[in-house]
PDB file as gemmi writes it, atoms N, CA and C in Angstrom:
CRYST1    1.000    1.000    1.000  90.00  90.00  90.00 P 1                      
ATOM      1  N   MET A   1     178.275  35.959  90.823  1.00  0.00           N  
ATOM      2  CA  MET A   1     177.098  36.707  90.441  1.00  0.00           C  
ATOM      3  C   MET A   1     177.232  38.173  90.857  1.00  0.00           C  
ATOM      4  N   VAL A   2     177.832  38.395  92.007  1.00  0.00           N  
ATOM      5  CA  VAL A   2     178.011  39.768  92.468  1.00  0.00           C  
ATOM      6  C   VAL A   2     178.946  40.515  91.517  1.00  0.00           C  
ATOM      7  N   LEU A   3     180.033  39.876  91.134  1.00  0.00           N  
ATOM      8  CA  LEU A   3     180.980  40.530  90.223  1.00  0.00           C  
ATOM      9  C   LEU A   3     180.358  40.785  88.850  1.00  0.00           C  
ATOM     10  N   GLN A   4     179.579  39.844  88.349  1.00  0.00           N  
ATOM     11  CA  GLN A   4     178.919  40.029  87.062  1.00  0.00           C  
ATOM     12  C   GLN A   4     177.929  41.183  87.116  1.00  0.00           C  
ATOM     13  N   SER A   5     177.289  41.381  88.247  1.00  0.00           N  
ATOM     14  CA  SER A   5     176.339  42.477  88.396  1.00  0.00           C  
ATOM     15  C   SER A   5     177.028  43.814  88.618  1.00  0.00           C  
ATOM     16  N   LEU A   6     178.185  43.786  89.256  1.00  0.00           N  
ATOM     17  CA  LEU A   6     178.907  45.029  89.530  1.00  0.00           C  
ATOM     18  C   LEU A   6     179.562  45.623  88.283  1.00  0.00           C  
ATOM     19  N   LYS A   7     180.097  44.775  87.441  1.00  0.00           N  
ATOM     20  CA  LYS A   7     180.898  45.254  86.314  1.00  0.00           C  
ATOM     21  C   LYS A   7     180.155  46.262  85.437  1.00  0.00           C  
ATOM     22  N   PRO A   8     178.937  45.990  84.962  1.00  0.00           N  
ATOM     23  CA  PRO A   8     178.287  46.994  84.111  1.00  0.00           C  
ATOM     24  C   PRO A   8     177.892  48.267  84.864  1.00  0.00           C  
ATOM     25  N   ARG A   9     177.773  48.182  86.164  1.00  0.00           N  
ATOM     26  CA  ARG A   9     177.364  49.358  86.942  1.00  0.00           C  
ATOM     27  C   ARG A   9     178.512  50.331  87.177  1.00  0.00           C  
ATOM     28  N   ILE A  10     179.745  49.830  87.210  1.00  0.00           N  
ATOM     29  CA  ILE A  10     180.859  50.713  87.557  1.00  0.00           C  
ATOM     30  C   ILE A  10     181.785  51.005  86.390  1.00  0.00           C  
ATOM     31  N   PHE A  11     181.687  50.269  85.309  1.00  0.00           N  
ATOM     32  CA  PHE A  11     182.623  50.447  84.208  1.00  0.00           C  
ATOM     33  C   PHE A  11     182.317  51.746  83.482  1.00  0.00           C  
ATOM     34  N   ASP A  12     183.301  52.601  83.397  1.00  0.00           N  
ATOM     35  CA  ASP A  12     183.183  53.868  82.698  1.00  0.00           C  
ATOM     36  C   ASP A  12     184.524  54.134  82.019  1.00  0.00           C  
ATOM     37  N   ARG A  13     184.548  54.187  80.712  1.00  0.00           N  
ATOM     38  CA  ARG A  13     185.799  54.357  79.977  1.00  0.00           C  
ATOM     39  C   ARG A  13     186.443  55.724  80.230  1.00  0.00           C  
ATOM     40  N   LEU A  14     185.647  56.723  80.550  1.00  0.00           N  
ATOM     41  CA  LEU A  14     186.181  58.070  80.705  1.00  0.00           C  
ATOM     42  C   LEU A  14     186.806  58.304  82.072  1.00  0.00           C  
ATOM     43  N   ASN A  15     186.322  57.639  83.084  1.00  0.00           N  
ATOM     44  CA  ASN A  15     186.816  57.858  84.442  1.00  0.00           C  
ATOM     45  C   ASN A  15     187.428  56.585  85.002  1.00  0.00           C  
ATOM     46  N   LYS A  16     188.348  56.774  85.896  1.00  0.00           N  
ATOM     47  CA  LYS A  16     188.865  55.618  86.622  1.00  0.00           C  
ATOM     48  C   LYS A  16     187.752  55.119  87.532  1.00  0.00           C  
ATOM     49  N   PHE A  17     187.568  53.806  87.597  1.00  0.00           N  
ATOM     50  CA  PHE A  17     186.466  53.265  88.384  1.00  0.00           C  
ATOM     51  C   PHE A  17     186.931  52.599  89.662  1.00  0.00           C  
ATOM     52  N   ALA A  18     188.151  52.845  90.073  1.00  0.00           N  
ATOM     53  CA  ALA A  18     188.631  52.294  91.335  1.00  0.00           C  
ATOM     54  C   ALA A  18     187.872  52.931  92.485  1.00  0.00           C  
ATOM     55  N   GLY A  19     187.317  52.131  93.335  1.00  0.00           N  
ATOM     56  CA  GLY A  19     186.611  52.619  94.508  1.00  0.00           C  
ATOM     57  C   GLY A  19     185.127  52.836  94.303  1.00  0.00           C  
ATOM     58  N   LEU A  20     184.647  52.851  93.061  1.00  0.00           N  
ATOM     59  CA  LEU A  20     183.219  53.061  92.816  1.00  0.00           C  
ATOM     60  C   LEU A  20     182.382  51.839  93.190  1.00  0.00           C  
ATOM     61  N   TRP A  21     183.012  50.686  93.187  1.00  0.00           N  
ATOM     62  CA  TRP A  21     182.267  49.455  93.412  1.00  0.00           C  
ATOM     63  C   TRP A  21     181.674  49.385  94.811  1.00  0.00           C  
ATOM     64  N   ALA A  22     182.317  49.975  95.791  1.00  0.00           N  
ATOM     65  CA  ALA A  22     181.844  49.872  97.181  1.00  0.00           C  
ATOM     66  C   ALA A  22     180.465  50.495  97.358  1.00  0.00           C  
ATOM     67  N   GLY A  23     180.183  51.550  96.654  1.00  0.00           N  
ATOM     68  CA  GLY A  23     178.872  52.182  96.758  1.00  0.00           C  
ATOM     69  C   GLY A  23     177.776  51.417  96.052  1.00  0.00           C  
ATOM     70  N   GLU A  24     178.157  50.545  95.122  1.00  0.00           N  
ATOM     71  CA  GLU A  24     177.176  49.791  94.345  1.00  0.00           C  
ATOM     72  C   GLU A  24     176.837  48.436  94.949  1.00  0.00           C  
ATOM     73  N   VAL A  25     177.627  47.961  95.893  1.00  0.00           N  
ATOM     74  CA  VAL A  25     177.412  46.623  96.463  1.00  0.00           C  
ATOM     75  C   VAL A  25     176.035  46.468  97.108  1.00  0.00           C  
ATOM     76  N   PRO A  26     175.544  47.408  97.925  1.00  0.00           N  
ATOM     77  CA  PRO A  26     174.210  47.221  98.522  1.00  0.00           C  
ATOM     78  C   PRO A  26     173.096  47.075  97.477  1.00  0.00           C  
ATOM     79  N   ALA A  27     173.158  47.865  96.413  1.00  0.00           N  
ATOM     80  CA  ALA A  27     172.132  47.767  95.367  1.00  0.00           C  
ATOM     81  C   ALA A  27     172.209  46.433  94.636  1.00  0.00           C  
ATOM     82  N   VAL A  28     173.420  45.961  94.390  1.00  0.00           N  
ATOM     83  CA  VAL A  28     173.593  44.678  93.705  1.00  0.00           C  
ATOM     84  C   VAL A  28     173.089  43.535  94.590  1.00  0.00           C  
ATOM     85  N   LEU A  29     173.437  43.563  95.866  1.00  0.00           N  
ATOM     86  CA  LEU A  29     172.967  42.509  96.776  1.00  0.00           C  
ATOM     87  C   LEU A  29     171.454  42.528  96.895  1.00  0.00           C  
ATOM     88  N   TRP A  30     170.860  43.718  96.977  1.00  0.00           N  
ATOM     89  CA  TRP A  30     169.399  43.830  97.048  1.00  0.00           C  
ATOM     90  C   TRP A  30     168.762  43.219  95.802  1.00  0.00           C  
ATOM     91  N   SER A  31     169.322  43.500  94.636  1.00  0.00           N  
ATOM     92  CA  SER A  31     168.744  42.958  93.406  1.00  0.00           C  
ATOM     93  C   SER A  31     168.880  41.439  93.343  1.00  0.00           C  
ATOM     94  N   LEU A  32     170.006  40.902  93.821  1.00  0.00           N  
ATOM     95  CA  LEU A  32     170.175  39.450  93.823  1.00  0.00           C  
ATOM     96  C   LEU A  32     169.217  38.767  94.797  1.00  0.00           C  
ATOM     97  N   ARG A  33     168.945  39.427  95.908  1.00  0.00           N  
ATOM     98  CA  ARG A  33     168.072  38.837  96.925  1.00  0.00           C  
ATOM     99  C   ARG A  33     166.592  38.959  96.597  1.00  0.00           C  
ATOM    100  N   THR A  34     166.219  39.899  95.717  1.00  0.00           N  
ATOM    101  CA  THR A  34     164.798  40.128  95.441  1.00  0.00           C  
ATOM    102  C   THR A  34     164.371  39.698  94.050  1.00  0.00           C  
ATOM    103  N   ASN A  35     165.266  39.104  93.276  1.00  0.00           N  
ATOM    104  CA  ASN A  35     164.903  38.554  91.971  1.00  0.00           C  
ATOM    105  C   ASN A  35     164.782  37.045  92.080  1.00  0.00           C  
ATOM    106  N   PRO A  36     163.803  36.469  91.399  1.00  0.00           N  
ATOM    107  CA  PRO A  36     163.627  35.012  91.486  1.00  0.00           C  
ATOM    108  C   PRO A  36     164.854  34.259  90.993  1.00  0.00           C  
ATOM    109  N   ASN A  37     165.177  33.217  91.723  1.00  0.00           N  
ATOM    110  CA  ASN A  37     166.294  32.347  91.385  1.00  0.00           C  
ATOM    111  C   ASN A  37     165.847  31.404  90.278  1.00  0.00           C  
ATOM    112  N   GLN A  38     166.697  31.168  89.302  1.00  0.00           N  
ATOM    113  CA  GLN A  38     166.338  30.309  88.185  1.00  0.00           C  
ATOM    114  C   GLN A  38     166.088  28.867  88.634  1.00  0.00           C  
ATOM    115  N   SER A  39     166.840  28.398  89.593  1.00  0.00           N  
ATOM    116  CA  SER A  39     166.717  26.996  89.990  1.00  0.00           C  
ATOM    117  C   SER A  39     165.494  26.731  90.867  1.00  0.00           C  
ATOM    118  N   THR A  40     165.053  27.705  91.670  1.00  0.00           N  
ATOM    119  CA  THR A  40     163.916  27.468  92.555  1.00  0.00           C  
ATOM    120  C   THR A  40     162.639  28.161  92.101  1.00  0.00           C  
ATOM    121  N   GLY A  41     162.774  29.254  91.378  1.00  0.00           N  
ATOM    122  CA  GLY A  41     161.606  30.018  90.957  1.00  0.00           C  
ATOM    123  C   GLY A  41     161.140  31.015  92.008  1.00  0.00           C  
ATOM    124  N   PHE A  42     161.821  31.079  93.134  1.00  0.00           N  
ATOM    125  CA  PHE A  42     161.468  31.997  94.217  1.00  0.00           C  
ATOM    126  C   PHE A  42     162.651  32.909  94.519  1.00  0.00           C  
ATOM    127  N   THR A  43     162.360  34.020  95.193  1.00  0.00           N  
ATOM    128  CA  THR A  43     163.438  34.925  95.577  1.00  0.00           C  
ATOM    129  C   THR A  43     164.114  34.400  96.845  1.00  0.00           C  
ATOM    130  N   PRO A  44     165.414  34.629  96.994  1.00  0.00           N  
ATOM    131  CA  PRO A  44     166.082  34.239  98.233  1.00  0.00           C  
ATOM    132  C   PRO A  44     165.467  34.930  99.452  1.00  0.00           C  
ATOM    133  N   PHE A  45     164.992  36.159  99.287  1.00  0.00           N  
ATOM    134  CA  PHE A  45     164.356  36.883 100.383  1.00  0.00           C  
ATOM    135  C   PHE A  45     163.121  36.124 100.882  1.00  0.00           C  
ATOM    136  N   LEU A  46     162.311  35.629  99.961  1.00  0.00           N  
ATOM    137  CA  LEU A  46     161.118  34.859 100.336  1.00  0.00           C  
ATOM    138  C   LEU A  46     161.498  33.572 101.059  1.00  0.00           C  
ATOM    139  N   MET A  47     162.535  32.902 100.584  1.00  0.00           N  
ATOM    140  CA  MET A  47     162.938  31.646 101.207  1.00  0.00           C  
ATOM    141  C   MET A  47     163.438  31.855 102.633  1.00  0.00           C  
ATOM    142  N   VAL A  48     164.042  32.997 102.917  1.00  0.00           N  
ATOM    143  CA  VAL A  48     164.588  33.250 104.248  1.00  0.00           C  
ATOM    144  C   VAL A  48     163.531  33.825 105.182  1.00  0.00           C  
ATOM    145  N   TYR A  49     162.811  34.857 104.724  1.00  0.00           N  
ATOM    146  CA  TYR A  49     161.919  35.596 105.612  1.00  0.00           C  
ATOM    147  C   TYR A  49     160.444  35.207 105.513  1.00  0.00           C  
ATOM    148  N   GLY A  50     160.081  34.437 104.509  1.00  0.00           N  
ATOM    149  CA  GLY A  50     158.708  33.977 104.402  1.00  0.00           C  
ATOM    150  C   GLY A  50     157.751  34.962 103.774  1.00  0.00           C  
ATOM    151  N   ALA A  51     158.240  36.055 103.243  1.00  0.00           N  
ATOM    152  CA  ALA A  51     157.402  37.049 102.567  1.00  0.00           C  
ATOM    153  C   ALA A  51     158.261  37.762 101.535  1.00  0.00           C  
ATOM    154  N   GLU A  52     157.611  38.286 100.518  1.00  0.00           N  
ATOM    155  CA  GLU A  52     158.343  39.044  99.511  1.00  0.00           C  
ATOM    156  C   GLU A  52     158.749  40.392 100.073  1.00  0.00           C  
ATOM    157  N   ALA A  53     159.864  40.895  99.625  1.00  0.00           N  
ATOM    158  CA  ALA A  53     160.364  42.189 100.075  1.00  0.00           C  
ATOM    159  C   ALA A  53     159.477  43.309  99.540  1.00  0.00           C  
ATOM    160  N   VAL A  54     159.331  44.343 100.331  1.00  0.00           N  
ATOM    161  CA  VAL A  54     158.633  45.541  99.881  1.00  0.00           C  
ATOM    162  C   VAL A  54     159.695  46.457  99.304  1.00  0.00           C  
ATOM    163  N   LEU A  55     159.591  46.723  98.032  1.00  0.00           N  
ATOM    164  CA  LEU A  55     160.581  47.538  97.354  1.00  0.00           C  
ATOM    165  C   LEU A  55     160.400  49.010  97.709  1.00  0.00           C  
ATOM    166  N   PRO A  56     161.467  49.768  97.715  1.00  0.00           N  
ATOM    167  CA  PRO A  56     161.345  51.202  98.016  1.00  0.00           C  
ATOM    168  C   PRO A  56     160.394  51.924  97.070  1.00  0.00           C  
ATOM    169  N   THR A  57     160.360  51.521  95.809  1.00  0.00           N  
ATOM    170  CA  THR A  57     159.431  52.164  94.875  1.00  0.00           C  
ATOM    171  C   THR A  57     157.982  51.847  95.222  1.00  0.00           C  
ATOM    172  N   ASP A  58     157.734  50.665  95.790  1.00  0.00           N  
ATOM    173  CA  ASP A  58     156.375  50.338  96.237  1.00  0.00           C  
ATOM    174  C   ASP A  58     155.923  51.297  97.327  1.00  0.00           C  
ATOM    175  N   LEU A  59     156.822  51.645  98.222  1.00  0.00           N  
ATOM    176  CA  LEU A  59     156.492  52.593  99.287  1.00  0.00           C  
ATOM    177  C   LEU A  59     156.288  53.997  98.740  1.00  0.00           C  
ATOM    178  N   ASP A  60     157.144  54.392  97.798  1.00  0.00           N  
ATOM    179  CA  ASP A  60     157.058  55.741  97.238  1.00  0.00           C  
ATOM    180  C   ASP A  60     155.786  55.969  96.429  1.00  0.00           C  
ATOM    181  N   TYR A  61     155.405  54.981  95.639  1.00  0.00           N  
ATOM    182  CA  TYR A  61     154.283  55.155  94.727  1.00  0.00           C  
ATOM    183  C   TYR A  61     152.995  54.490  95.198  1.00  0.00           C  
ATOM    184  N   GLY A  62     152.981  53.935  96.380  1.00  0.00           N  
ATOM    185  CA  GLY A  62     151.766  53.355  96.937  1.00  0.00           C  
ATOM    186  C   GLY A  62     151.240  52.161  96.165  1.00  0.00           C  
ATOM    187  N   ALA A  63     152.031  51.123  96.094  1.00  0.00           N  
ATOM    188  CA  ALA A  63     151.618  49.902  95.412  1.00  0.00           C  
ATOM    189  C   ALA A  63     150.399  49.297  96.113  1.00  0.00           C  
ATOM    190  N   PRO A  64     149.595  48.509  95.398  1.00  0.00           N  
ATOM    191  CA  PRO A  64     148.399  47.908  96.009  1.00  0.00           C  
ATOM    192  C   PRO A  64     148.705  47.114  97.280  1.00  0.00           C  
ATOM    193  N   ARG A  65     149.846  46.452  97.308  1.00  0.00           N  
ATOM    194  CA  ARG A  65     150.212  45.688  98.501  1.00  0.00           C  
ATOM    195  C   ARG A  65     150.410  46.610  99.704  1.00  0.00           C  
ATOM    196  N   VAL A  66     150.982  47.770  99.474  1.00  0.00           N  
ATOM    197  CA  VAL A  66     151.209  48.739 100.549  1.00  0.00           C  
ATOM    198  C   VAL A  66     149.886  49.361 100.985  1.00  0.00           C  
ATOM    199  N   LYS A  67     149.037  49.683 100.018  1.00  0.00           N  
ATOM    200  CA  LYS A  67     147.737  50.293 100.332  1.00  0.00           C  
ATOM    201  C   LYS A  67     146.818  49.318 101.065  1.00  0.00           C  
ATOM    202  N   ALA A  68     146.956  48.025 100.772  1.00  0.00           N  
ATOM    203  CA  ALA A  68     146.081  47.029 101.387  1.00  0.00           C  
ATOM    204  C   ALA A  68     146.533  46.616 102.780  1.00  0.00           C  
ATOM    205  N   TYR A  69     147.669  47.128 103.232  1.00  0.00           N  
ATOM    206  CA  TYR A  69     148.180  46.770 104.559  1.00  0.00           C  
ATOM    207  C   TYR A  69     147.200  47.233 105.630  1.00  0.00           C  
ATOM    208  N   ASN A  70     146.843  46.299 106.500  1.00  0.00           N  
ATOM    209  CA  ASN A  70     145.891  46.597 107.569  1.00  0.00           C  
ATOM    210  C   ASN A  70     146.471  46.034 108.861  1.00  0.00           C  
ATOM    211  N   GLU A  71     146.766  46.904 109.790  1.00  0.00           N  
ATOM    212  CA  GLU A  71     147.406  46.472 111.032  1.00  0.00           C  
ATOM    213  C   GLU A  71     146.476  45.609 111.889  1.00  0.00           C  
ATOM    214  N   ASP A  72     145.181  45.761 111.721  1.00  0.00           N  
ATOM    215  CA  ASP A  72     144.233  44.951 112.497  1.00  0.00           C  
ATOM    216  C   ASP A  72     144.286  43.482 112.088  1.00  0.00           C  
ATOM    217  N   ARG A  73     144.598  43.214 110.832  1.00  0.00           N  
ATOM    218  CA  ARG A  73     144.653  41.838 110.334  1.00  0.00           C  
ATOM    219  C   ARG A  73     146.085  41.311 110.290  1.00  0.00           C  
ATOM    220  N   LEU A  74     146.987  41.955 110.987  1.00  0.00           N  
ATOM    221  CA  LEU A  74     148.403  41.604 110.935  1.00  0.00           C  
ATOM    222  C   LEU A  74     148.666  40.171 111.397  1.00  0.00           C  
ATOM    223  N   GLU A  75     148.081  39.770 112.498  1.00  0.00           N  
ATOM    224  CA  GLU A  75     148.315  38.422 113.032  1.00  0.00           C  
ATOM    225  C   GLU A  75     147.761  37.358 112.088  1.00  0.00           C  
ATOM    226  N   GLU A  76     146.599  37.616 111.518  1.00  0.00           N  
ATOM    227  CA  GLU A  76     146.002  36.665 110.574  1.00  0.00           C  
ATOM    228  C   GLU A  76     146.876  36.526 109.321  1.00  0.00           C  
ATOM    229  N   SER A  77     147.360  37.635 108.787  1.00  0.00           N  
ATOM    230  CA  SER A  77     148.199  37.564 107.586  1.00  0.00           C  
ATOM    231  C   SER A  77     149.551  36.931 107.896  1.00  0.00           C  
ATOM    232  N   ARG A  78     150.081  37.147 109.091  1.00  0.00           N  
ATOM    233  CA  ARG A  78     151.336  36.511 109.473  1.00  0.00           C  
ATOM    234  C   ARG A  78     151.174  35.001 109.538  1.00  0.00           C  
ATOM    235  N   GLN A  79     150.069  34.541 110.095  1.00  0.00           N  
ATOM    236  CA  GLN A  79     149.818  33.097 110.179  1.00  0.00           C  
ATOM    237  C   GLN A  79     149.648  32.491 108.783  1.00  0.00           C  
ATOM    238  N   ASP A  80     148.980  33.207 107.881  1.00  0.00           N  
ATOM    239  CA  ASP A  80     148.855  32.735 106.499  1.00  0.00           C  
ATOM    240  C   ASP A  80     150.232  32.615 105.838  1.00  0.00           C  
ATOM    241  N   ALA A  81     151.085  33.598 106.099  1.00  0.00           N  
ATOM    242  CA  ALA A  81     152.427  33.583 105.523  1.00  0.00           C  
ATOM    243  C   ALA A  81     153.236  32.404 106.045  1.00  0.00           C  
ATOM    244  N   VAL A  82     153.096  32.094 107.324  1.00  0.00           N  
ATOM    245  CA  VAL A  82     153.814  30.955 107.916  1.00  0.00           C  
ATOM    246  C   VAL A  82     153.356  29.655 107.261  1.00  0.00           C  
ATOM    247  N   ASN A  83     152.056  29.535 107.022  1.00  0.00           N  
ATOM    248  CA  ASN A  83     151.538  28.329 106.377  1.00  0.00           C  
ATOM    249  C   ASN A  83     151.992  28.227 104.927  1.00  0.00           C  
ATOM    250  N   GLN A  84     152.071  29.346 104.248  1.00  0.00           N  
ATOM    251  CA  GLN A  84     152.440  29.331 102.837  1.00  0.00           C  
ATOM    252  C   GLN A  84     153.934  29.120 102.618  1.00  0.00           C  
ATOM    253  N   ILE A  85     154.751  29.520 103.568  1.00  0.00           N  
ATOM    254  CA  ILE A  85     156.197  29.391 103.364  1.00  0.00           C  
ATOM    255  C   ILE A  85     156.635  27.928 103.329  1.00  0.00           C  
ATOM    256  N   ASP A  86     155.988  27.082 104.122  1.00  0.00           N  
ATOM    257  CA  ASP A  86     156.332  25.658 104.079  1.00  0.00           C  
ATOM    258  C   ASP A  86     156.032  25.075 102.700  1.00  0.00           C  
ATOM    259  N   GLU A  87     154.891  25.451 102.150  1.00  0.00           N  
ATOM    260  CA  GLU A  87     154.535  24.978 100.817  1.00  0.00           C  
ATOM    261  C   GLU A  87     155.500  25.532  99.769  1.00  0.00           C  
ATOM    262  N   ALA A  88     155.854  26.795  99.894  1.00  0.00           N  
ATOM    263  CA  ALA A  88     156.792  27.407  98.941  1.00  0.00           C  
ATOM    264  C   ALA A  88     158.159  26.728  99.013  1.00  0.00           C  
ATOM    265  N   ARG A  89     158.599  26.375 100.198  1.00  0.00           N  
ATOM    266  CA  ARG A  89     159.896  25.696 100.330  1.00  0.00           C  
ATOM    267  C   ARG A  89     159.860  24.300  99.725  1.00  0.00           C  
ATOM    268  N   ASP A  90     158.731  23.600  99.871  1.00  0.00           N  
ATOM    269  CA  ASP A  90     158.597  22.284  99.241  1.00  0.00           C  
ATOM    270  C   ASP A  90     158.631  22.407  97.720  1.00  0.00           C  
ATOM    271  N   VAL A  91     157.910  23.387  97.180  1.00  0.00           N  
ATOM    272  CA  VAL A  91     157.897  23.610  95.733  1.00  0.00           C  
ATOM    273  C   VAL A  91     159.294  23.992  95.253  1.00  0.00           C  
ATOM    274  N   ALA A  92     159.990  24.831  96.013  1.00  0.00           N  
ATOM    275  CA  ALA A  92     161.352  25.230  95.647  1.00  0.00           C  
ATOM    276  C   ALA A  92     162.291  24.034  95.631  1.00  0.00           C  
ATOM    277  N   LEU A  93     162.141  23.140  96.585  1.00  0.00           N  
ATOM    278  CA  LEU A  93     162.975  21.936  96.619  1.00  0.00           C  
ATOM    279  C   LEU A  93     162.731  21.070  95.384  1.00  0.00           C  
ATOM    280  N   LEU A  94     161.461  20.897  95.018  1.00  0.00           N  
ATOM    281  CA  LEU A  94     161.137  20.107  93.827  1.00  0.00           C  
ATOM    282  C   LEU A  94     161.689  20.762  92.564  1.00  0.00           C  
ATOM    283  N   GLN A  95     161.513  22.059  92.443  1.00  0.00           N  
ATOM    284  CA  GLN A  95     162.015  22.761  91.261  1.00  0.00           C  
ATOM    285  C   GLN A  95     163.525  22.735  91.206  1.00  0.00           C  
ATOM    286  N   SER A  96     164.173  22.869  92.342  1.00  0.00           N  
ATOM    287  CA  SER A  96     165.630  22.830  92.387  1.00  0.00           C  
ATOM    288  C   SER A  96     166.146  21.456  91.966  1.00  0.00           C  
ATOM    289  N   THR A  97     165.482  20.409  92.417  1.00  0.00           N  
ATOM    290  CA  THR A  97     165.863  19.047  92.033  1.00  0.00           C  
ATOM    291  C   THR A  97     165.685  18.838  90.538  1.00  0.00           C  
ATOM    292  N   LYS A  98     164.573  19.322  90.004  1.00  0.00           N  
ATOM    293  CA  LYS A  98     164.314  19.207  88.571  1.00  0.00           C  
ATOM    294  C   LYS A  98     165.363  19.983  87.772  1.00  0.00           C  
ATOM    295  N   TYR A  99     165.710  21.163  88.233  1.00  0.00           N  
ATOM    296  CA  TYR A  99     166.723  21.988  87.572  1.00  0.00           C  
ATOM    297  C   TYR A  99     168.081  21.284  87.590  1.00  0.00           C  
ATOM    298  N   HIS A 100     168.423  20.701  88.731  1.00  0.00           N  
ATOM    299  CA  HIS A 100     169.688  19.983  88.860  1.00  0.00           C  
ATOM    300  C   HIS A 100     169.731  18.778  87.917  1.00  0.00           C  
ATOM    301  N   GLN A 101     168.639  18.053  87.809  1.00  0.00           N  
ATOM    302  CA  GLN A 101     168.593  16.904  86.913  1.00  0.00           C  
ATOM    303  C   GLN A 101     168.746  17.337  85.460  1.00  0.00           C  
ATOM    304  N   THR A 102     168.148  18.459  85.104  1.00  0.00           N  
ATOM    305  CA  THR A 102     168.280  18.980  83.744  1.00  0.00           C  
ATOM    306  C   THR A 102     169.718  19.361  83.455  1.00  0.00           C  
ATOM    307  N   LEU A 103     170.383  19.999  84.426  1.00  0.00           N  
ATOM    308  CA  LEU A 103     171.789  20.357  84.240  1.00  0.00           C  
ATOM    309  C   LEU A 103     172.665  19.117  84.098  1.00  0.00           C  
ATOM    310  N   CYS A 104     172.405  18.107  84.915  1.00  0.00           N  
ATOM    311  CA  CYS A 104     173.183  16.859  84.830  1.00  0.00           C  
ATOM    312  C   CYS A 104     172.991  16.189  83.474  1.00  0.00           C  
ATOM    313  N   ARG A 105     171.755  16.164  82.995  1.00  0.00           N  
ATOM    314  CA  ARG A 105     171.462  15.571  81.697  1.00  0.00           C  
ATOM    315  C   ARG A 105     172.194  16.336  80.582  1.00  0.00           C  
ATOM    316  N   TYR A 106     172.172  17.643  80.648  1.00  0.00           N  
ATOM    317  CA  TYR A 106     172.864  18.474  79.659  1.00  0.00           C  
ATOM    318  C   TYR A 106     174.372  18.220  79.706  1.00  0.00           C  
ATOM    319  N   HIS A 107     174.923  18.159  80.904  1.00  0.00           N  
ATOM    320  CA  HIS A 107     176.363  17.928  81.053  1.00  0.00           C  
ATOM    321  C   HIS A 107     176.767  16.565  80.499  1.00  0.00           C  
ATOM    322  N   ARG A 108     175.970  15.541  80.806  1.00  0.00           N  
ATOM    323  CA  ARG A 108     176.294  14.192  80.319  1.00  0.00           C  
ATOM    324  C   ARG A 108     176.238  14.122  78.800  1.00  0.00           C  
ATOM    325  N   SER A 109     175.301  14.827  78.203  1.00  0.00           N  
ATOM    326  CA  SER A 109     175.185  14.777  76.729  1.00  0.00           C  
ATOM    327  C   SER A 109     176.357  15.486  76.052  1.00  0.00           C  
ATOM    328  N   ASN A 110     176.973  16.435  76.719  1.00  0.00           N  
ATOM    329  CA  ASN A 110     178.109  17.153  76.129  1.00  0.00           C  
ATOM    330  C   ASN A 110     179.457  16.544  76.492  1.00  0.00           C  
ATOM    331  N   VAL A 111     179.492  15.631  77.431  1.00  0.00           N  
ATOM    332  CA  VAL A 111     180.758  15.013  77.821  1.00  0.00           C  
ATOM    333  C   VAL A 111     180.938  13.756  77.079  1.00  0.00           C  
TER     334      VAL A 111                                                      
END                                                                             
């Protein structure tokens, strides 16, 4: 997935692209970690940290999530996030199992 994401970012017919890939790796990894996974329906960032990532553009342009941040309610929102992550992981497990079964069914029909 990393290579598939890197290729269109660095390929340039006019210039040699040797060495350009190293500067693009952080952006590619960030995009892979913050986009929903097809098999689970959730982002890998959410599955690991229990909250969605705050994108740099959200900070720059003052997204509603950033504007609604209240340090006084931080502990309450953290506890809500802890409770919700268990449910999200259960849903991800169910969706992943369903996705795997669909792939197996597709593979068996073509073999």
